[in-house]
TIRO-2110 file (N, C-alpha, C; in Angstrom, 1 decimal):
// TIRO-2110
5.2, 16.6, -32.2, N, 1, A
3.9, 17.2, -32.3, CA, 1, A
3.1, 16.7, -31.2, C, 1, A
2.5, 17.6, -30.5, N, 2, A
1.6, 17.3, -29.5, CA, 2, A
0.4, 16.9, -29.9, C, 2, A
-0.2, 15.5, -29.6, N, 3, A
-1.4, 15.0, -30.1, CA, 3, A
-2.6, 15.7, -29.4, C, 3, A
-2.3, 16.3, -28.2, N, 4, A
-3.5, 17.0, -27.5, CA, 4, A
-3.9, 18.3, -28.2, C, 4, A
-2.8, 18.9, -28.8, N, 5, A
-3.0, 20.2, -29.5, CA, 5, A
-3.9, 20.0, -30.7, C, 5, A
-3.7, 18.9, -31.4, N, 6, A
-4.4, 18.6, -32.7, CA, 6, A
-5.8, 18.1, -32.5, C, 6, A
-6.2, 17.5, -31.4, N, 7, A
-7.6, 17.0, -31.2, CA, 7, A
-8.0, 17.5, -29.8, C, 7, A
-9.0, 18.4, -30.0, N, 8, A
-9.5, 19.0, -28.8, CA, 8, A
-10.3, 18.1, -27.8, C, 8, A
-10.7, 17.0, -28.3, N, 9, A
-11.4, 15.9, -27.5, CA, 9, A
-10.4, 15.1, -26.7, C, 9, A
-9.2, 15.1, -27.1, N, 10, A
-8.2, 14.2, -26.4, CA, 10, A
-7.6, 14.9, -25.2, C, 10, A
-7.6, 14.4, -24.1, N, 11, A
-7.1, 15.1, -22.9, CA, 11, A
-6.1, 14.1, -22.3, C, 11, A
-5.1, 14.7, -21.6, N, 12, A
-4.1, 13.7, -21.0, CA, 12, A
-4.8, 13.1, -19.6, C, 12, A
-4.2, 12.0, -19.3, N, 13, A
-4.6, 11.3, -18.1, CA, 13, A
-4.2, 12.2, -16.8, C, 13, A
-4.9, 12.1, -15.8, N, 14, A
-4.6, 12.9, -14.6, CA, 14, A
-4.4, 12.0, -13.4, C, 14, A
-4.1, 10.7, -13.6, N, 15, A
-3.7, 9.8, -12.6, CA, 15, A
-3.3, 8.5, -13.3, C, 15, A
-2.3, 7.8, -12.7, N, 16, A
-1.9, 6.4, -13.0, CA, 16, A
-2.2, 5.5, -11.9, C, 16, A
-2.9, 4.4, -12.3, N, 17, A
-3.1, 3.4, -11.3, CA, 17, A
-2.6, 2.1, -11.7, C, 17, A
-1.7, 1.6, -10.8, N, 18, A
-1.0, 0.4, -11.2, CA, 18, A
-1.4, -0.8, -10.3, C, 18, A
-2.3, -1.7, -10.9, N, 19, A
-2.7, -2.8, -10.1, CA, 19, A
-1.5, -3.8, -10.1, C, 19, A
-1.1, -4.4, -9.0, N, 20, A
-0.1, -5.3, -8.8, CA, 20, A
1.2, -4.6, -8.5, C, 20, A
1.2, -3.5, -7.9, N, 21, A
2.3, -2.6, -7.5, CA, 21, A
3.3, -3.2, -6.6, C, 21, A
2.9, -4.3, -5.9, N, 22, A
3.9, -4.9, -5.0, CA, 22, A
4.5, -6.1, -5.6, C, 22, A
4.2, -6.3, -6.9, N, 23, A
4.7, -7.6, -7.6, CA, 23, A
6.1, -7.5, -8.3, C, 23, A
6.5, -8.6, -8.9, N, 24, A
7.8, -8.7, -9.5, CA, 24, A
7.9, -7.8, -10.7, C, 24, A
6.8, -7.7, -11.6, N, 25, A
6.9, -6.8, -12.7, CA, 25, A
7.0, -5.4, -12.4, C, 25, A
6.3, -4.9, -11.3, N, 26, A
6.5, -3.5, -10.8, CA, 26, A
7.8, -3.2, -10.3, C, 26, A
8.5, -4.3, -9.6, N, 27, A
9.8, -4.1, -9.0, CA, 27, A
10.8, -4.0, -10.1, C, 27, A
10.7, -5.0, -11.1, N, 28, A
11.8, -5.1, -12.2, CA, 28, A
11.7, -4.0, -13.3, C, 28, A
10.5, -3.6, -13.6, N, 29, A
10.3, -2.8, -14.8, CA, 29, A
9.6, -1.5, -14.6, C, 29, A
8.5, -1.6, -13.9, N, 30, A
7.7, -0.4, -13.8, CA, 30, A
8.2, 0.7, -13.0, C, 30, A
8.7, 0.4, -11.9, N, 31, A
9.1, 1.5, -11.0, CA, 31, A
10.4, 2.1, -11.8, C, 31, A
11.4, 1.4, -12.3, N, 32, A
12.4, 2.0, -13.0, CA, 32, A
12.0, 2.8, -14.3, C, 32, A
10.9, 2.4, -14.8, N, 33, A
10.4, 3.2, -16.0, CA, 33, A
9.7, 4.4, -15.6, C, 33, A
9.0, 4.3, -14.4, N, 34, A
8.3, 5.7, -13.9, CA, 34, A
9.5, 6.6, -13.4, C, 34, A
10.5, 6.0, -12.9, N, 35, A
11.7, 7.0, -12.5, CA, 35, A
12.3, 7.7, -13.8, C, 35, A
12.4, 6.9, -14.9, N, 36, A
12.9, 7.5, -16.1, CA, 36, A
11.9, 8.5, -16.7, C, 36, A
10.7, 8.3, -16.5, N, 37, A
9.6, 9.2, -16.8, CA, 37, A
9.8, 10.5, -16.0, C, 37, A
10.0, 10.4, -14.8, N, 38, A
10.2, 11.6, -13.9, CA, 38, A
11.5, 12.3, -14.4, C, 38, A
12.6, 11.6, -14.7, N, 39, A
13.7, 12.3, -15.1, CA, 39, A
13.6, 13.1, -16.4, C, 39, A
12.6, 12.7, -17.3, N, 40, A
12.2, 13.4, -18.5, CA, 40, A
11.1, 14.4, -18.3, C, 40, A
10.6, 14.6, -17.1, N, 41, A
9.4, 15.4, -16.8, CA, 41, A
8.1, 14.9, -17.5, C, 41, A
8.1, 13.7, -17.8, N, 42, A
6.8, 13.0, -18.4, CA, 42, A
5.8, 12.5, -17.4, C, 42, A
6.1, 12.4, -16.2, N, 43, A
5.3, 11.9, -15.1, CA, 43, A
4.8, 13.0, -14.3, C, 43, A
3.7, 13.6, -14.4, N, 44, A
3.2, 14.7, -13.6, CA, 44, A
1.9, 14.4, -12.9, C, 44, A
1.6, 13.2, -12.7, N, 45, A
0.4, 12.8, -12.1, CA, 45, A
0.5, 11.9, -10.9, C, 45, A
-0.5, 11.8, -10.0, N, 46, A
-0.3, 10.9, -8.9, CA, 46, A
-0.2, 9.5, -9.5, C, 46, A
0.6, 8.6, -8.8, N, 47, A
0.6, 7.3, -9.1, CA, 47, A
0.1, 6.3, -7.9, C, 47, A
-1.0, 5.6, -8.2, N, 48, A
-1.7, 4.9, -7.1, CA, 48, A
-1.5, 3.4, -7.4, C, 48, A
-0.6, 2.9, -6.5, N, 49, A
-0.5, 1.4, -6.5, CA, 49, A
-1.6, 0.8, -5.8, C, 49, A
-2.0, -0.4, -6.5, N, 50, A
-3.1, -1.2, -5.8, CA, 50, A
-2.6, -2.6, -5.8, C, 50, A
-2.8, -3.2, -4.7, N, 51, A
-2.3, -4.7, -4.5, CA, 51, A
-2.9, -5.3, -3.3, C, 51, A
-2.9, -6.6, -3.1, N, 52, A
-3.5, -7.2, -1.9, CA, 52, A
-2.5, -7.4, -0.9, C, 52, A
-1.3, -7.0, -1.0, N, 53, A
-0.3, -6.9, 0.1, CA, 53, A
-0.6, -6.0, 1.2, C, 53, A
-0.7, -6.4, 2.3, N, 54, A
-1.2, -5.5, 3.5, CA, 54, A
-0.1, -4.5, 3.8, C, 54, A
0.4, -3.6, 2.9, N, 55, A
1.4, -2.7, 3.0, CA, 55, A
1.0, -1.3, 3.3, C, 55, A
1.9, -0.5, 3.9, N, 56, A
1.6, 1.0, 4.0, CA, 56, A
2.2, 1.7, 2.8, C, 56, A
1.7, 3.0, 2.6, N, 57, A
2.4, 3.7, 1.5, CA, 57, A
3.9, 3.8, 1.7, C, 57, A
4.3, 3.9, 2.9, N, 58, A
5.7, 4.0, 3.2, CA, 58, A
6.6, 2.8, 2.8, C, 58, A
5.9, 1.5, 3.0, N, 59, A
6.5, 0.3, 2.5, CA, 59, A
6.6, 0.2, 1.0, C, 59, A
5.5, 0.7, 0.3, N, 60, A
5.6, 0.8, -1.1, CA, 60, A
6.7, 1.7, -1.6, C, 60, A
6.9, 2.8, -0.9, N, 61, A
7.9, 3.8, -1.4, CA, 61, A
9.2, 3.1, -1.2, C, 61, A
9.5, 2.6, -0.1, N, 62, A
10.7, 1.8, 0.2, CA, 62, A
11.0, 0.7, -0.9, C, 62, A
10.0, 0.0, -1.3, N, 63, A
10.0, -1.0, -2.3, CA, 63, A
10.4, -0.4, -3.6, C, 63, A
9.8, 0.8, -4.0, N, 64, A
10.0, 1.5, -5.2, CA, 64, A
11.4, 2.0, -5.2, C, 64, A
11.9, 2.6, -4.1, N, 65, A
13.3, 3.1, -4.0, CA, 65, A
14.3, 2.0, -4.3, C, 65, A
14.0, 0.9, -3.6, N, 66, A
15.0, -0.3, -3.7, CA, 66, A
15.0, -0.8, -5.2, C, 66, A
13.8, -0.8, -5.8, N, 67, A
13.6, -1.2, -7.2, CA, 67, A
14.5, -0.3, -8.2, C, 67, A
14.4, 1.0, -8.0, N, 68, A
15.0, 1.9, -8.8, CA, 68, A
16.6, 1.8, -8.5, C, 68, A
16.9, 1.6, -7.3, N, 69, A
18.4, 1.5, -7.0, CA, 69, A
19.0, 0.3, -7.5, C, 69, A
18.2, -0.8, -7.5, N, 70, A
18.7, -2.0, -8.0, CA, 70, A
18.5, -2.2, -9.6, C, 70, A
17.5, -1.8, -10.2, N, 71, A
17.2, -1.9, -11.6, CA, 71, A
17.4, -0.7, -12.4, C, 71, A
17.5, 0.4, -11.9, N, 72, A
17.7, 1.7, -12.7, CA, 72, A
19.1, 1.9, -13.0, C, 72, A
19.5, 2.3, -14.3, N, 73, A
20.8, 2.4, -14.8, CA, 73, A
21.4, 3.7, -14.3, C, 73, A
20.6, 4.8, -14.4, N, 74, A
21.3, 6.1, -14.1, CA, 74, A
20.2, 6.7, -13.2, C, 74, A
20.6, 6.7, -11.9, N, 75, A
19.7, 7.2, -10.8, CA, 75, A
19.8, 8.8, -10.6, C, 75, A
18.6, 9.4, -10.8, N, 76, A
18.5, 10.8, -10.7, CA, 76, A
17.8, 11.0, -9.4, C, 76, A
18.5, 11.5, -8.3, N, 77, A
17.8, 11.5, -6.9, CA, 77, A
16.7, 12.4, -6.9, C, 77, A
16.7, 13.5, -7.6, N, 78, A
15.6, 14.3, -7.5, CA, 78, A
14.4, 13.7, -8.3, C, 78, A
14.6, 13.0, -9.4, N, 79, A
13.4, 12.3, -10.1, CA, 79, A
13.0, 11.3, -9.2, C, 79, A
13.9, 10.5, -8.5, N, 80, A
13.4, 9.4, -7.6, CA, 80, A
12.5, 10.0, -6.5, C, 80, A
13.0, 11.2, -5.9, N, 81, A
12.1, 11.8, -4.9, CA, 81, A
10.7, 12.3, -5.4, C, 81, A
10.7, 12.7, -6.6, N, 82, A
9.5, 13.2, -7.2, CA, 82, A
8.6, 11.9, -7.5, C, 82, A
9.2, 10.7, -7.9, N, 83, A
8.4, 9.5, -8.0, CA, 83, A
7.8, 9.0, -6.7, C, 83, A
8.7, 9.0, -5.7, N, 84, A
8.3, 8.5, -4.4, CA, 84, A
7.2, 9.5, -3.8, C, 84, A
7.2, 10.7, -3.9, N, 85, A
6.2, 11.7, -3.5, CA, 85, A
4.9, 11.6, -4.2, C, 85, A
5.0, 11.1, -5.4, N, 86, A
3.7, 10.8, -6.2, CA, 86, A
3.0, 9.7, -5.8, C, 86, A
3.7, 8.6, -5.2, N, 87, A
3.1, 7.3, -4.9, CA, 87, A
2.2, 7.4, -3.7, C, 87, A
1.0, 6.6, -4.0, N, 88, A
0.0, 6.4, -3.0, CA, 88, A
-0.2, 4.9, -3.0, C, 88, A
-0.9, 4.3, -2.1, N, 89, A
-1.1, 2.9, -2.0, CA, 89, A
-2.6, 2.6, -1.5, C, 89, A
-3.2, 1.6, -2.2, N, 90, A
-4.4, 1.1, -1.8, CA, 90, A
-4.2, -0.4, -1.7, C, 90, A
-4.4, -0.9, -0.5, N, 91, A
-4.4, -2.4, -0.2, CA, 91, A
-5.7, -3.0, -0.1, C, 91, A
-5.9, -4.1, -0.8, N, 92, A
-7.1, -4.7, -0.8, CA, 92, A
-7.4, -5.9, -1.8, C, 92, A
-8.5, -6.7, -1.6, N, 93, A
-8.8, -7.8, -2.4, CA, 93, A
-9.5, -7.3, -3.7, C, 93, A
-9.1, -7.7, -4.8, N, 94, A
-9.7, -7.5, -6.0, CA, 94, A
-11.1, -7.8, -6.1, C, 94, A
-11.6, -8.7, -5.4, N, 95, A
-13.0, -9.1, -5.3, CA, 95, A
-13.9, -8.2, -4.5, C, 95, A
-13.3, -7.5, -3.6, N, 96, A
-14.1, -6.7, -2.7, CA, 96, A
-14.2, -5.3, -3.1, C, 96, A
-15.6, -4.9, -3.1, N, 97, A
-16.0, -3.5, -3.5, CA, 97, A
-15.3, -2.5, -2.6, C, 97, A
-14.9, -2.8, -1.5, N, 98, A
-14.3, -1.8, -0.6, CA, 98, A
-12.9, -1.5, -1.1, C, 98, A
-12.2, -2.3, -1.8, N, 99, A
-11.0, -1.9, -2.4, CA, 99, A
-11.1, -0.8, -3.6, C, 99, A
-12.3, -0.9, -4.2, N, 100, A
-12.5, 0.1, -5.4, CA, 100, A
-13.0, 1.4, -4.8, C, 100, A
-13.7, 1.3, -3.6, N, 101, A
-14.1, 2.5, -2.9, CA, 101, A
-12.8, 3.2, -2.4, C, 101, A
-11.9, 2.4, -1.9, N, 102, A
-10.6, 3.1, -1.4, CA, 102, A
-9.8, 3.6, -2.5, C, 102, A
-9.9, 3.0, -3.7, N, 103, A
-9.2, 3.6, -5.0, CA, 103, A
-9.9, 4.9, -5.4, C, 103, A
-11.3, 4.9, -5.2, N, 104, A
-12.0, 6.2, -5.6, CA, 104, A
-11.6, 7.3, -4.7, C, 104, A
-11.4, 7.0, -3.4, N, 105, A
-10.9, 8.1, -2.4, CA, 105, A
-9.5, 8.5, -2.8, C, 105, A
-8.7, 7.6, -3.1, N, 106, A
-7.3, 7.9, -3.4, CA, 106, A
-7.2, 8.7, -4.8, C, 106, A
-8.1, 8.4, -5.7, N, 107, A
-8.2, 9.3, -7.0, CA, 107, A
-8.7, 10.6, -6.8, C, 107, A
-9.3, 10.9, -5.6, N, 108, A
-9.8, 12.2, -5.4, CA, 108, A
-10.6, 12.8, -6.5, C, 108, A
-10.1, 13.9, -7.2, N, 109, A
-10.9, 14.5, -8.2, CA, 109, A
-10.4, 14.1, -9.7, C, 109, A
-9.5, 13.1, -9.8, N, 110, A
-9.1, 12.6, -11.1, CA, 110, A
-10.2, 12.2, -11.9, C, 110, A
-10.2, 12.6, -13.2, N, 111, A
-11.4, 12.3, -14.1, CA, 111, A
-11.0, 11.4, -15.2, C, 111, A
-9.6, 11.3, -15.4, N, 112, A
-9.1, 10.5, -16.6, CA, 112, A
-8.0, 9.6, -16.1, C, 112, A
-8.2, 8.8, -15.3, N, 113, A
-7.2, 7.9, -14.8, CA, 113, A
-6.8, 6.9, -15.8, C, 113, A
-5.5, 6.5, -15.8, N, 114, A
-5.1, 5.4, -16.8, CA, 114, A
-4.8, 4.2, -15.7, C, 114, A
-5.2, 3.0, -16.1, N, 115, A
-5.1, 1.7, -15.3, CA, 115, A
-4.2, 0.8, -16.1, C, 115, A
-3.1, 0.4, -15.3, N, 116, A
-2.1, -0.5, -15.8, CA, 116, A
-2.3, -1.8, -15.0, C, 116, A
-2.5, -2.9, -15.7, N, 117, A
-2.7, -4.1, -14.9, CA, 117, A
-1.4, -5.0, -15.0, C, 117, A
-0.6, -4.8, -13.9, N, 118, A
0.7, -5.6, -13.8, CA, 118, A
0.3, -6.8, -12.9, C, 118, A
-0.7, -7.5, -13.3, N, 119, A
-1.2, -8.7, -12.6, CA, 119, A
-1.3, -9.9, -13.5, C, 119, A
-1.4, -11.0, -13.0, N, 120, A
-1.7, -12.2, -13.9, CA, 120, A
-2.9, -12.1, -14.8, C, 120, A
-3.0, -12.4, -16.0, N, 121, A
-4.1, -12.3, -16.9, CA, 121, A
-5.4, -12.8, -16.3, C, 121, A
-5.1, -14.0, -15.5, N, 122, A
-6.4, -14.5, -15.0, CA, 122, A
-7.2, -13.6, -14.1, C, 122, A
-6.6, -12.5, -13.5, N, 123, A
-7.2, -11.6, -12.6, CA, 123, A
-7.8, -10.4, -13.4, C, 123, A
-7.4, -10.2, -14.6, N, 124, A
-8.0, -9.1, -15.3, CA, 124, A
-9.5, -9.1, -15.3, C, 124, A
-10.2, -10.1, -15.6, N, 125, A
-11.8, -10.0, -15.6, CA, 125, A
-12.2, -9.4, -14.2, C, 125, A
-11.6, -9.9, -13.1, N, 126, A
-12.0, -9.6, -11.8, CA, 126, A
-11.8, -8.1, -11.6, C, 126, A
-10.6, -7.5, -11.9, N, 127, A
-10.4, -6.2, -11.9, CA, 127, A
-11.3, -5.3, -12.7, C, 127, A
-11.5, -5.7, -13.9, N, 128, A
-12.2, -4.9, -14.9, CA, 128, A
-13.7, -4.9, -14.4, C, 128, A
-14.2, -6.0, -13.8, N, 129, A
-15.6, -6.0, -13.3, CA, 129, A
-15.6, -5.0, -12.1, C, 129, A
-14.6, -5.1, -11.2, N, 130, A
-14.6, -4.2, -10.1, CA, 130, A
-14.6, -2.8, -10.5, C, 130, A
-13.8, -2.4, -11.4, N, 131, A
-13.8, -1.0, -12.0, CA, 131, A
-15.0, -0.7, -12.6, C, 131, A
-15.7, -1.6, -13.4, N, 132, A
-16.9, -1.3, -14.0, CA, 132, A
-18.1, -1.1, -13.0, C, 132, A
-18.1, -2.0, -11.9, N, 133, A
-19.2, -1.8, -10.9, CA, 133, A
-18.9, -0.5, -10.1, C, 133, A
-17.7, -0.2, -9.9, N, 134, A
-17.4, 1.1, -9.1, CA, 134, A
-17.8, 2.2, -10.0, C, 134, A
-17.6, 2.2, -11.3, N, 135, A
-18.0, 3.2, -12.2, CA, 135, A
-19.4, 3.5, -12.2, C, 135, A
-20.1, 2.4, -12.4, N, 136, A
-21.6, 2.5, -12.5, CA, 136, A
-22.2, 3.0, -11.2, C, 136, A
-21.4, 3.0, -10.1, N, 137, A
-21.8, 3.6, -8.9, CA, 137, A
-21.1, 4.9, -8.5, C, 137, A
-20.5, 5.4, -9.7, N, 138, A
-19.8, 6.7, -9.6, CA, 138, A
-18.6, 6.5, -8.6, C, 138, A
-18.0, 5.4, -8.4, N, 139, A
-17.0, 5.2, -7.4, CA, 139, A
-15.6, 5.5, -8.1, C, 139, A
-15.4, 5.1, -9.4, N, 140, A
-14.2, 5.4, -10.1, CA, 140, A
-14.5, 6.0, -11.4, C, 140, A
END
């Protein structure tokens, strides 16, 4: 049963933001899981990785490809390409408002992003404050 069909106020997410996209958790588990979601047609939104690593989107895509190839059980090349084409990247310090401004630009017109914190729990308050401050300024 589709939960969105039964509740007119409930709407699906229109972007996925992964904080800690260059980390070990993303490499070992998140990218293979996102690949599996692409295989099943369940990932139809942009995926924006956020991390402090000074990477390009191309480097993040290579990292995600290597992750799926190393940790994925059954690699579907078309699903992998869909995942890689959905990936975007924001590099920045979680204490810097400019990072959240860059995230706002990457989100474009997304209204209902989902935030996944694949970062150490000690960083959660910092990211939540950054998102809250950005939202109060209509940044995120």
